[in-house]
C-alpha positions as a Markdown table, in Angstrom:
| # | Residue | x | y | z |
|---|---|---|---|---|
| 1 | Met | 29.8 | -8.2 | 78.4 |
| 2 | Arg | 27.0 | -9.0 | 75.8 |
| 3 | Lys | 27.2 | -5.5 | 74.2 |
| 4 | Ile | 31.2 | -6.2 | 73.8 |
| 5 | Thr | 30.3 | -9.4 | 72.2 |
| 6 | Val | 27.8 | -7.9 | 69.7 |
| 7 | Val | 30.5 | -5.1 | 68.9 |
| 8 | Leu | 33.1 | -7.8 | 68.1 |
| 9 | Ile | 30.7 | -9.9 | 65.9 |
| 10 | Ala | 29.8 | -6.6 | 64.1 |
| 11 | Met | 33.5 | -5.9 | 63.4 |
| 12 | Phe | 34.2 | -9.3 | 62.3 |
| 13 | Met | 31.4 | -9.2 | 59.8 |
| 14 | Leu | 32.6 | -5.8 | 58.4 |
| 15 | Leu | 36.3 | -7.2 | 58.0 |
| 16 | Ala | 34.7 | -10.5 | 56.4 |
| 17 | Cys | 32.6 | -8.4 | 54.1 |
| 18 | Ala | 35.6 | -6.1 | 53.2 |
| 19 | Gly | 37.5 | -9.2 | 52.5 |
| 20 | Cys | 34.8 | -10.6 | 50.1 |
| 21 | Gly | 35.1 | -7.3 | 48.3 |
| 22 | Thr | 38.9 | -7.2 | 47.7 |
| 23 | Asp | 38.6 | -10.9 | 46.4 |
| 24 | Ser | 35.9 | -9.8 | 43.8 |
| 25 | Asn | 38.0 | -6.9 | 42.7 |
| 26 | Asp | 41.1 | -9.2 | 42.5 |
| 27 | Glu | 39.1 | -11.7 | 40.6 |
| 28 | Glu | 37.9 | -9.0 | 38.0 |
| 29 | Gln | 41.5 | -7.6 | 37.7 |
| 30 | Gly | 42.7 | -11.0 | 36.9 |
| 31 | Lys | 39.9 | -11.9 | 34.4 |
| 32 | Val | 41.2 | -12.7 | 31.0 |
| 33 | Ile | 39.8 | -10.6 | 28.1 |
| 34 | Lys | 39.7 | -12.7 | 24.9 |
| 35 | Leu | 39.4 | -10.9 | 21.6 |
| 36 | Arg | 38.5 | -12.2 | 18.1 |
| 37 | Met | 40.6 | -10.7 | 15.3 |
| 38 | Thr | 40.1 | -11.0 | 11.5 |
| 39 | Ser | 41.5 | -9.7 | 8.1 |
| 40 | Ser | 40.3 | -9.9 | 4.7 |
| 41 | Leu | 43.9 | -10.6 | 3.6 |
| 42 | Ser | 45.9 | -13.9 | 3.6 |
| 43 | Glu | 47.7 | -14.9 | 6.7 |
| 44 | Ala | 51.0 | -14.8 | 4.8 |
| 45 | Gly | 50.4 | -11.1 | 3.9 |
| 46 | Ile | 52.6 | -8.3 | 4.9 |
| 47 | Tyr | 50.0 | -6.6 | 6.8 |
| 48 | Ser | 49.0 | -9.9 | 8.5 |
| 49 | Lys | 52.4 | -10.0 | 9.9 |
| 50 | Gly | 52.1 | -6.6 | 11.5 |
| 51 | Met | 48.6 | -7.8 | 13.1 |
| 52 | Lys | 50.3 | -10.8 | 14.6 |
| 53 | Ala | 53.1 | -8.9 | 16.0 |
| 54 | Trp | 50.6 | -6.4 | 17.4 |
| 55 | Ala | 48.4 | -9.2 | 19.0 |
| 56 | Ala | 51.7 | -10.9 | 20.6 |
| 57 | Glu | 52.7 | -7.6 | 22.1 |
| 58 | Leu | 49.3 | -6.8 | 23.4 |
| 59 | Glu | 49.2 | -10.0 | 25.3 |
| 60 | Lys | 52.7 | -9.6 | 26.5 |
| 61 | Arg | 52.4 | -6.1 | 27.9 |
| 62 | Thr | 49.1 | -6.9 | 29.4 |
| 63 | Asn | 50.6 | -9.8 | 31.2 |
| 64 | Gly | 48.1 | -12.2 | 29.5 |
| 65 | Gln | 45.2 | -10.0 | 30.5 |
| 66 | Val | 44.1 | -9.2 | 27.0 |
| 67 | Val | 44.4 | -12.0 | 24.6 |
| 68 | Val | 43.7 | -12.4 | 20.9 |
| 69 | Asp | 42.5 | -16.0 | 21.1 |
| 70 | Gln | 41.0 | -16.4 | 17.6 |
| 71 | Met | 42.6 | -15.1 | 14.4 |
| 72 | Thr | 40.8 | -15.5 | 10.9 |
| 73 | Trp | 42.1 | -14.5 | 7.5 |
| 74 | Ser | 41.3 | -14.3 | 3.9 |
| 75 | Gly | 37.8 | -12.8 | 4.7 |
| 76 | Thr | 36.5 | -15.8 | 6.3 |
| 77 | Ile | 34.2 | -13.8 | 8.7 |
| 78 | Val | 34.3 | -10.4 | 7.3 |
| 79 | Lys | 34.9 | -9.4 | 3.5 |
| 80 | Ala | 37.1 | -6.6 | 2.6 |
| 81 | Asp | 34.2 | -4.2 | 1.4 |
| 82 | His | 32.3 | -5.0 | 4.6 |
| 83 | Asn | 34.8 | -4.7 | 7.3 |
| 84 | Leu | 33.0 | -1.5 | 8.7 |
| 85 | Glu | 29.8 | -3.4 | 9.1 |
| 86 | Gly | 31.5 | -6.5 | 10.6 |
| 87 | Ile | 33.2 | -4.5 | 13.2 |
| 88 | Arg | 30.1 | -2.2 | 13.9 |
| 89 | Asp | 27.8 | -5.3 | 14.3 |
| 90 | Gly | 30.1 | -7.1 | 16.5 |
| 91 | Leu | 31.0 | -10.0 | 14.2 |
| 92 | Val | 34.6 | -9.6 | 15.3 |
| 93 | Asp | 36.4 | -7.4 | 18.2 |
| 94 | Val | 39.4 | -6.4 | 16.1 |
| 95 | Ala | 39.9 | -6.4 | 12.3 |
| 96 | Phe | 42.1 | -5.0 | 9.5 |
| 97 | Ile | 40.7 | -2.0 | 8.0 |
| 98 | Ser | 41.4 | 0.1 | 4.6 |
| 99 | Ala | 39.9 | 3.0 | 3.6 |
| 100 | Thr | 40.2 | 1.8 | -0.1 |
| 101 | Asn | 37.9 | -1.0 | 0.5 |
| 102 | His | 34.9 | 1.4 | 1.2 |
| 103 | Pro | 35.7 | 4.8 | -0.4 |
| 104 | Thr | 32.2 | 6.1 | 0.0 |
| 105 | Lys | 31.7 | 5.3 | 3.5 |
| 106 | Thr | 34.9 | 7.2 | 4.6 |
| 107 | Pro | 35.1 | 9.9 | 2.2 |
| 108 | Leu | 37.4 | 12.3 | 4.2 |
| 109 | Thr | 40.0 | 9.6 | 4.8 |
| 110 | Thr | 39.7 | 8.4 | 1.3 |
| 111 | Ala | 40.3 | 11.8 | -0.2 |
| 112 | Leu | 43.5 | 11.8 | 1.9 |
| 113 | Ile | 45.2 | 9.2 | -0.3 |
| 114 | Pro | 47.4 | 11.2 | -2.7 |
| 115 | Ser | 48.1 | 8.2 | -4.9 |
| 116 | Phe | 51.0 | 8.5 | -7.5 |
| 117 | Ser | 52.3 | 11.7 | -5.9 |
| 118 | Ser | 55.5 | 10.6 | -4.3 |
| 119 | Asp | 57.2 | 7.5 | -3.0 |
| 120 | Phe | 55.3 | 7.9 | 0.1 |
| 121 | Ser | 58.3 | 7.5 | 2.6 |
| 122 | Gly | 56.5 | 10.2 | 4.8 |
| 123 | Ala | 53.2 | 8.7 | 4.6 |
| 124 | Gly | 53.5 | 7.4 | 8.2 |
| 125 | Ala | 54.3 | 10.7 | 9.7 |
| 126 | Ala | 51.5 | 12.5 | 7.8 |
| 127 | Gln | 49.0 | 10.0 | 8.9 |
| 128 | Gln | 50.0 | 10.3 | 12.4 |
| 129 | Glu | 49.8 | 13.9 | 12.5 |
| 130 | Leu | 46.5 | 14.2 | 10.8 |
| 131 | Trp | 44.9 | 11.6 | 12.9 |
| 132 | Gln | 46.0 | 13.5 | 16.2 |
| 133 | Thr | 44.9 | 17.0 | 14.8 |
| 134 | Val | 42.0 | 16.4 | 12.6 |
| 135 | Pro | 39.1 | 15.4 | 14.7 |
| 136 | Glu | 36.9 | 14.8 | 11.8 |
| 137 | Leu | 38.7 | 12.0 | 10.7 |
| 138 | Lys | 38.1 | 10.1 | 14.1 |
| 139 | Glu | 34.4 | 11.0 | 13.8 |
| 140 | Glu | 34.2 | 9.5 | 10.3 |
| 141 | Trp | 35.2 | 6.1 | 11.7 |
| 142 | Ala | 33.2 | 6.7 | 14.9 |
| 143 | Lys | 30.1 | 6.7 | 12.9 |
| 144 | Trp | 30.6 | 3.1 | 12.2 |
| 145 | Lys | 31.3 | 2.2 | 15.8 |
| 146 | Val | 35.1 | 1.6 | 14.7 |
| 147 | Val | 38.2 | 2.8 | 16.6 |
| 148 | Pro | 41.3 | 2.7 | 14.7 |
| 149 | Val | 44.3 | 1.9 | 17.0 |
| 150 | Ala | 47.2 | 1.5 | 14.6 |
| 151 | Trp | 48.0 | 2.7 | 11.1 |
| 152 | Phe | 50.5 | 1.0 | 8.6 |
| 153 | Asn | 52.7 | 3.2 | 6.7 |
| 154 | Gly | 52.1 | 3.8 | 3.0 |
| 155 | Tyr | 53.7 | 1.5 | 0.5 |
| 156 | Gly | 54.6 | 2.3 | -3.0 |
| 157 | Ala | 54.0 | 0.1 | -6.2 |
| 158 | Asn | 56.1 | -0.8 | -9.2 |
| 159 | Leu | 54.9 | -1.7 | -12.7 |
| 160 | Tyr | 55.2 | -5.5 | -13.8 |
| 161 | Thr | 55.0 | -6.4 | -17.6 |
| 162 | Asn | 55.8 | -9.0 | -20.0 |
| 163 | Phe | 56.8 | -6.5 | -22.6 |
| 164 | Lys | 59.8 | -4.1 | -22.8 |
| 165 | Val | 58.7 | -0.5 | -21.7 |
| 166 | Asp | 60.6 | 2.3 | -23.1 |
| 167 | Pro | 60.7 | 5.0 | -20.3 |
| 168 | Asp | 61.1 | 7.8 | -22.8 |
| 169 | Ala | 58.2 | 7.0 | -25.2 |
| 170 | Gly | 55.2 | 9.2 | -25.5 |
| 171 | Lys | 52.9 | 6.5 | -24.1 |
| 172 | Pro | 54.9 | 4.0 | -22.4 |
| 173 | Leu | 52.2 | 1.4 | -21.9 |
| 174 | Ala | 50.5 | 2.0 | -25.4 |
| 175 | Asn | 47.8 | -0.5 | -26.2 |
| 176 | Gln | 49.0 | -3.0 | -23.6 |
| 177 | Asn | 46.4 | -4.8 | -21.2 |
| 178 | Leu | 47.4 | -4.3 | -17.6 |
| 179 | Phe | 45.6 | -5.5 | -14.4 |
| 180 | Ala | 44.3 | -2.3 | -12.6 |
| 181 | Thr | 41.9 | -2.1 | -9.8 |
| 182 | Gly | 40.2 | 0.6 | -7.6 |
| 183 | Ala | 39.4 | 4.1 | -8.6 |
| 184 | Gln | 42.7 | 5.7 | -9.6 |
| 185 | Thr | 44.9 | 2.8 | -10.9 |
| 186 | Pro | 42.9 | 2.2 | -14.0 |
| 187 | Val | 43.2 | 6.0 | -15.0 |
| 188 | Phe | 46.8 | 5.9 | -14.2 |
| 189 | Val | 47.3 | 3.0 | -16.8 |
| 190 | Glu | 45.1 | 4.9 | -19.2 |
| 191 | Asn | 47.0 | 8.1 | -18.9 |
| 192 | Leu | 50.3 | 6.1 | -19.7 |
| 193 | Gly | 48.5 | 4.7 | -22.9 |
| 194 | Gly | 47.6 | 1.2 | -21.4 |
| 195 | Val | 44.1 | -0.6 | -21.2 |
| 196 | Pro | 43.1 | -1.4 | -17.7 |
| 197 | Thr | 41.6 | -4.8 | -17.0 |
| 198 | Thr | 40.1 | -5.9 | -13.7 |
| 199 | Met | 39.8 | -9.6 | -12.3 |
| 200 | Pro | 40.1 | -11.4 | -8.9 |
| 201 | Ser | 43.4 | -11.0 | -7.5 |
| 202 | Gly | 43.6 | -14.9 | -7.4 |
| 203 | Asp | 43.4 | -14.9 | -11.3 |
| 204 | Ile | 46.3 | -12.5 | -11.9 |
| 205 | Phe | 49.1 | -15.1 | -11.9 |
| 206 | Val | 47.5 | -17.4 | -14.5 |
| 207 | Ala | 46.4 | -14.3 | -16.5 |
| 208 | Met | 50.1 | -13.3 | -16.8 |
| 209 | Gln | 51.3 | -16.6 | -17.5 |
| 210 | Lys | 48.8 | -17.1 | -20.4 |
| 211 | Gly | 49.2 | -13.5 | -21.8 |
| 212 | Thr | 45.6 | -12.6 | -21.1 |
| 213 | Ile | 47.2 | -9.5 | -19.5 |
| 214 | Asn | 50.6 | -8.2 | -20.3 |
| 215 | Gly | 51.3 | -6.4 | -17.0 |
| 216 | Ile | 50.2 | -5.5 | -13.5 |
| 217 | Ala | 49.8 | -2.1 | -12.1 |
| 218 | Gly | 49.3 | -0.6 | -8.6 |
| 219 | Ile | 50.6 | -3.5 | -6.4 |
| 220 | Ala | 53.5 | -3.1 | -4.2 |
| 221 | Pro | 56.8 | -5.0 | -5.0 |
| 222 | Phe | 56.6 | -7.7 | -2.2 |
| 223 | Ala | 53.9 | -9.4 | -4.3 |
| 224 | Leu | 56.6 | -10.3 | -6.7 |
| 225 | Ser | 57.5 | -12.8 | -3.9 |
| 226 | Ser | 54.4 | -13.2 | -1.8 |
| 227 | Asn | 52.0 | -13.7 | -4.7 |
| 228 | Lys | 54.9 | -15.3 | -6.9 |
| 229 | Phe | 54.2 | -12.5 | -9.6 |
| 230 | Gly | 58.0 | -12.4 | -10.2 |
| 231 | Glu | 57.6 | -15.9 | -11.8 |
| 232 | Val | 55.7 | -14.4 | -14.6 |
| 233 | Thr | 57.2 | -10.9 | -15.0 |
| 234 | Asn | 59.8 | -10.0 | -17.4 |
| 235 | Tyr | 60.3 | -6.3 | -16.7 |
| 236 | Val | 60.0 | -4.4 | -13.4 |
| 237 | Ile | 59.8 | -0.4 | -13.7 |
| 238 | Asp | 60.2 | 1.7 | -10.5 |
| 239 | Tyr | 58.7 | 5.1 | -11.6 |
| 240 | Arg | 59.4 | 6.9 | -8.4 |
| 241 | Tyr | 56.2 | 8.9 | -8.1 |
| 242 | Thr | 54.1 | 6.0 | -6.7 |
| 243 | Gly | 52.3 | 5.2 | -3.6 |
| 244 | Asn | 48.7 | 3.9 | -3.5 |
| 245 | Ser | 48.4 | 2.6 | 0.1 |
| 246 | Met | 47.5 | 4.7 | 2.9 |
| 247 | Trp | 45.1 | 4.7 | 5.9 |
| 248 | Thr | 45.0 | 1.0 | 6.3 |
| 249 | Gly | 45.3 | -0.4 | 10.1 |
| 250 | Ile | 43.9 | -2.2 | 12.9 |
| 251 | Ala | 40.7 | -1.4 | 14.6 |
| 252 | Phe | 38.3 | -2.1 | 17.4 |
| 253 | Asn | 34.7 | -2.3 | 17.8 |
| 254 | Gln | 34.0 | 0.7 | 19.8 |
| 255 | Asp | 31.9 | -1.1 | 22.6 |
| 256 | Val | 34.7 | -3.6 | 23.0 |
| 257 | Tyr | 37.2 | -0.9 | 23.2 |
| 258 | Asn | 35.4 | 1.1 | 25.7 |
| 259 | Ser | 35.0 | -1.9 | 27.9 |
| 260 | Leu | 38.8 | -2.5 | 28.2 |
| 261 | Pro | 40.4 | -1.4 | 31.4 |
| 262 | Asp | 42.3 | 1.9 | 31.2 |
| 263 | Ser | 45.6 | -0.2 | 31.6 |
| 264 | Ala | 45.0 | -2.2 | 28.6 |
| 265 | Lys | 44.0 | 1.0 | 26.6 |
| 266 | Lys | 47.4 | 2.7 | 27.7 |
| 267 | Val | 49.1 | -0.5 | 26.3 |
| 268 | Ile | 47.3 | -0.2 | 23.1 |
| 269 | Glu | 48.4 | 3.3 | 22.6 |
| 270 | Glu | 52.0 | 2.3 | 23.5 |
| 271 | Ile | 52.2 | -0.4 | 20.8 |
| 272 | Ala | 50.6 | 1.6 | 17.9 |
| 273 | Asp | 53.8 | 2.0 | 15.9 |
| 274 | Ile | 54.8 | -1.8 | 16.3 |
| 275 | Pro | 52.5 | -3.2 | 13.3 |
| 276 | Ala | 54.1 | -0.5 | 10.8 |
| 277 | Gln | 57.7 | -1.3 | 12.2 |
| 278 | Val | 57.2 | -5.0 | 11.4 |
| 279 | Cys | 55.4 | -4.3 | 8.1 |
| 280 | Asp | 58.3 | -2.0 | 6.8 |
| 281 | Gln | 61.1 | -4.6 | 7.5 |
| 282 | Ala | 58.9 | -7.3 | 5.9 |
| 283 | Phe | 58.3 | -5.0 | 3.0 |
| 284 | Gln | 61.8 | -4.4 | 2.4 |
| 285 | Glu | 62.8 | -8.2 | 2.6 |
| 286 | Gln | 60.0 | -9.4 | 0.4 |
| 287 | Ala | 60.5 | -6.6 | -2.2 |
| 288 | Met | 64.2 | -7.7 | -2.3 |
| 289 | Ala | 63.4 | -11.2 | -2.8 |
| 290 | Gly | 60.8 | -10.5 | -5.6 |
| 291 | Tyr | 63.5 | -8.4 | -7.5 |
| 292 | Lys | 65.6 | -11.4 | -7.0 |
| 293 | Ile | 63.2 | -13.8 | -8.4 |
| 294 | Val | 62.7 | -11.7 | -11.6 |
| 295 | Gln | 66.6 | -11.1 | -12.0 |
| 296 | Asp | 67.5 | -14.9 | -11.5 |
| 297 | Lys | 65.0 | -15.6 | -14.4 |
| 298 | Gly | 66.7 | -13.4 | -16.6 |
| 299 | Gly | 64.2 | -10.5 | -16.3 |
| 300 | Thr | 65.0 | -6.8 | -16.5 |
| 301 | Leu | 64.9 | -4.3 | -13.6 |
| 302 | Val | 64.3 | -0.7 | -14.7 |
| 303 | Gln | 64.9 | 2.3 | -12.3 |
| 304 | Leu | 63.6 | 5.6 | -14.0 |
| 305 | Thr | 65.9 | 8.4 | -13.5 |
| 306 | Pro | 64.4 | 11.5 | -11.9 |
| 307 | Glu | 64.1 | 13.3 | -15.1 |
| 308 | Gln | 62.2 | 10.2 | -16.6 |
| 309 | Ala | 60.1 | 9.9 | -13.5 |
| 310 | Ala | 59.2 | 13.7 | -13.7 |
| 311 | Lys | 58.2 | 13.1 | -17.2 |
| 312 | Trp | 56.0 | 10.2 | -16.2 |
| 313 | His | 54.5 | 12.2 | -13.3 |
| 314 | Arg | 53.2 | 14.8 | -15.8 |
| 315 | Met | 51.6 | 12.1 | -18.1 |
| 316 | Ile | 50.1 | 10.5 | -15.1 |
| 317 | Asn | 48.7 | 13.8 | -13.7 |
| 318 | Pro | 47.9 | 12.7 | -10.2 |
| 319 | Glu | 45.8 | 15.7 | -9.4 |
| 320 | Ser | 43.2 | 14.5 | -12.0 |
| 321 | Leu | 43.1 | 11.3 | -10.2 |
| 322 | Trp | 42.3 | 12.7 | -6.8 |
| 323 | Glu | 39.7 | 15.1 | -8.1 |
| 324 | Lys | 36.8 | 12.7 | -7.8 |
| 325 | Asn | 37.6 | 11.9 | -4.1 |
| 326 | Leu | 38.1 | 15.4 | -3.2 |
| 327 | Lys | 34.7 | 16.4 | -4.6 |
| 328 | Ala | 33.1 | 13.5 | -2.8 |
| 329 | Ala | 34.6 | 14.6 | 0.6 |
| 330 | Glu | 33.3 | 18.3 | -0.2 |
| 331 | Ala | 29.7 | 16.9 | -0.8 |
| 332 | Ala | 30.0 | 15.0 | 2.6 |
| 333 | Gly | 30.6 | 18.4 | 4.2 |
| 334 | His | 34.4 | 18.4 | 4.3 |
| 335 | Lys | 34.7 | 21.8 | 3.0 |
| 336 | Asn | 38.4 | 22.0 | 4.1 |
| 337 | Val | 39.7 | 18.6 | 2.5 |
| 338 | Arg | 41.8 | 20.5 | 0.0 |
| 339 | Glu | 43.6 | 22.3 | 2.6 |
| 340 | Leu | 44.1 | 19.1 | 4.4 |
| 341 | Leu | 45.5 | 17.2 | 1.6 |
| 342 | Gln | 48.0 | 20.0 | 0.9 |
| 343 | Lys | 49.1 | 19.8 | 4.6 |
| 344 | Glu | 49.4 | 16.1 | 4.2 |
| 345 | Leu | 51.5 | 16.6 | 0.8 |
| 346 | Gln | 53.8 | 19.2 | 2.6 |
| 347 | Ile | 54.4 | 16.8 | 5.6 |
| 348 | Met | 55.5 | 14.1 | 3.2 |
| 349 | Lys | 57.7 | 16.5 | 1.2 |
| 350 | Asp | 59.4 | 17.7 | 4.3 |
| 351 | Tyr | 59.9 | 14.1 | 5.7 |
| 352 | Glu | 61.6 | 13.2 | 2.4 |
| 353 | Ala | 63.9 | 16.2 | 2.6 |
| 354 | Gln | 64.9 | 15.4 | 6.1 |
| 355 | His | 65.1 | 11.7 | 5.3 |
| 356 | Pro | 67.0 | 11.2 | 2.0 |
| 357 | His | 66.8 | 7.8 | 0.6 |
| 358 | Lys | 67.0 | 5.5 | -2.3 |
| 359 | Thr | 64.1 | 3.2 | -3.7 |
| 360 | Val | 64.2 | -0.4 | -2.7 |
| 361 | Leu | 65.1 | -1.2 | -6.3 |
| 362 | Glu | 67.9 | 1.3 | -6.2 |
| 363 | Gln | 69.3 | -0.5 | -3.0 |
| 364 | Phe | 68.8 | -3.9 | -4.6 |
| 365 | Leu | 70.7 | -2.9 | -7.8 |
| 366 | Glu | 73.5 | -1.4 | -5.6 |
| 367 | Gln | 74.0 | -4.5 | -3.7 |
| 368 | Lys | 74.1 | -6.6 | -6.8 |
| 369 | Arg | 76.9 | -4.2 | -8.0 |
């Protein structure tokens, strides 16, 4: 009888321990993972809309297990040119990233931004294919303990001026002062005869208003409404061969990402396209709104013909603008960077051929007609 009692007690204890283990696992599975996310951009910006949509979808599809409970904007925690360090050092868990903010730290990615080469309609397709097939790209970001999980599509830029631009002139921007920042946009302005000027982005509006500068280069048309540039612009010129925004996206701190359950990682993979989709829609809407601001105040909207655009393209000479970045990538050990760039350009060219479209300005003008 005593042996039977001992056996029953032992079985009861095993069952009790097993129950305890199950409760612990259930508790771990139900634990809410809270993330801190930041961006160097303003909360009202196009990319910020994509980040918010991504965060909302992450929470929804993980049934509230992974939540972005802290969002900060405008470089409050991490400045644009230090976002890699901010993510690496764990100041935040998730952040907006852009290769243009740290060209020397990600030389291969930076070299694969063929600015002023096309309208960039196929930039998203090119980024996706290269990201999945060129391991050196992921390795470059991994050196900073950064795990990109979503890329936005590329967006093109227009020219905004307070002087009449003659599309057929030998130097369309001759002796005019234009805001131009970065490595390539100032050279773009110079090649068209202009004088590039740099300043904090917050000063552009007043500088245009006062005539300190006569134009703005290298900025997407949504800024006509989001940054109110349309209020101080008299001419908008779409020169077709444009585009200077690629390899911007959302990234995790590597340790934080690795600590996520596999189910959450699967969701993150599934929602990778959502930020770009949201931004594309917002880009279209805000660009249209910006064009309307210029038109309503009596401004002029100029769409270059394909022939005029080809002439500008020869003057711009985009290949010369890429050369510095290509050489920097080669110096960093990426001897195949030129082949990768040609592959990227071909993907975009093929995409444009398969998806014929009109520029946003052409669409706006057609609606008005």
